[in-house]
C-alpha positions as CSV (number, residue, x, y, z in Angstrom):
1,M,41.0,90.1,117.3
2,S,38.7,92.9,118.5
3,N,38.0,93.7,114.9
4,V,36.6,90.2,114.5
5,A,34.8,90.5,117.9
6,E,33.2,94.0,116.8
7,K,32.2,92.5,113.5
8,L,30.7,89.4,115.1
9,R,28.6,91.8,117.5
10,A,27.5,94.0,114.6
11,L,26.3,90.9,112.6
12,G,24.4,89.6,115.8
13,D,22.6,93.0,116.1
14,T,21.7,93.3,112.4
15,L,20.2,89.6,112.6
16,I,18.0,90.5,115.5
17,R,17.0,94.0,113.9
18,S,16.1,92.1,110.7
19,T,14.3,89.3,112.2
20,E,11.9,91.2,114.0
21,P,10.0,93.0,110.9
22,L,9.9,89.5,109.5
23,E,8.3,88.0,112.4
24,R,5.5,90.7,112.5
25,S,5.3,90.5,108.6
26,Q,4.8,86.6,108.7
27,E,2.1,87.0,111.6
28,R,-0.1,89.3,109.6
29,R,0.2,87.3,106.3
30,M,0.0,83.7,107.7
31,P,-2.2,83.2,110.7
32,D,-0.8,79.6,111.0
33,S,2.9,80.3,110.9
34,G,4.3,78.6,113.8
35,R,7.0,77.0,112.0
36,C,8.1,80.3,110.7
37,R,8.1,81.9,114.2
38,R,10.0,79.0,115.5
39,G,12.6,79.5,112.8
40,F,12.8,83.1,113.4
41,A,13.1,82.4,117.2
42,Q,15.9,80.0,116.5
43,L,17.4,82.9,114.4
44,G,17.2,85.1,117.2
45,S,18.6,82.7,119.5
46,A,21.6,82.2,117.1
47,S,22.0,86.1,116.9
48,Q,22.0,86.0,120.8
49,A,24.6,83.2,120.9
50,M,26.9,85.4,118.4
51,R,26.6,88.2,120.3
52,Q,27.6,86.4,123.6
53,A,30.5,84.7,121.5
54,S,31.8,88.3,120.3
55,E,31.6,89.6,123.8
56,N,33.4,86.7,125.0
57,I,36.2,87.0,122.2
58,N,36.2,90.9,123.0
59,A,37.0,90.0,127.0
60,S,39.6,87.6,125.9
61,Q,41.4,89.9,123.8
62,V,41.4,92.6,126.7
63,R,42.8,90.1,129.0
64,T,45.6,89.0,126.5
65,A,46.3,92.5,125.7
66,A,46.7,93.3,129.7
67,T,49.0,90.3,130.3
68,W,51.3,91.0,127.3
69,E,51.4,94.7,128.9
70,L,52.6,93.1,132.2
71,Y,55.1,91.1,130.5
72,A,56.5,94.0,128.3
73,K,56.8,96.0,131.8
74,R,58.5,93.2,133.3
75,F,60.8,92.7,130.7
76,E,61.6,96.4,130.4
77,E,62.7,96.2,133.9
78,I,64.8,93.4,133.4
79,D,66.6,95.1,130.5
80,T,67.2,98.0,132.8
81,Q,68.6,95.6,135.7
82,L,70.8,93.8,133.3
83,T,72.2,97.2,131.8
84,S,73.1,98.1,135.2
85,V,74.8,94.7,136.1
86,F,76.9,94.8,132.9
87,S,77.9,98.3,133.4
88,S,79.2,97.3,136.9
89,I,80.8,94.2,135.5
90,N,82.5,96.7,132.9
91,E,83.6,99.1,135.4
92,A,85.1,96.3,137.6
93,Q,87.1,94.7,134.8
94,A,88.5,98.2,133.6
95,E,89.6,98.9,137.3
96,H,91.2,95.5,137.6
97,A,93.0,96.0,134.4
98,E,94.2,99.4,135.5
99,S,95.3,97.5,138.7
100,V,97.2,94.8,136.8
101,V,99.0,97.5,134.7
102,K,100.1,99.3,137.4
103,F,101.5,96.2,139.3
104,V,103.4,95.1,136.0
105,K,104.9,98.6,135.7
106,N,105.6,98.7,139.4
107,L,107.4,95.2,139.0
108,D,109.3,96.1,136.0
109,H,110.4,99.3,137.6
110,E,111.7,97.3,140.6
111,F,113.5,94.9,138.4
112,A,114.8,97.6,136.6
113,A,116.3,99.2,139.9
114,S,117.6,96.0,141.1
115,Y,119.3,95.3,137.9
116,K,121.1,98.6,137.9
117,S,122.3,98.2,141.5
C-alpha cells in the first residue's frame, strides 16, 4: 500500500515540476493565454490533491500496520498464556491418573489380602 502512496506522491511531484516550465513558456509565447494558465493552475491543484491523497494513504497504511502489530503482540501473549494453561491441565491430569492407578493397586492389594485370610 505504501508503494502506491509513493508512486502517487512521485506522480504529483512530477506533474508540479512539469507544469511550471509550461506555464512560463506559454506566458512568453501567448500574452493572452488566460485559459491555458487556468488549465495549468487546475493541473497544479489536481497535482496537490494527488499529493495530499498519497500522504493520506501513507498515513492510513502506517496506522493499519501499527494496529496489526498490536494485535500480533496481543495474540502472541494469548498463545503463551494458553500454552501455560494447557501445560497445567496436562500435569494435573497426569497426577490424577497416577493417583487413580495407586488407588486401584492399593484396592487390589487389599482385596487380595482379605481373600487370602
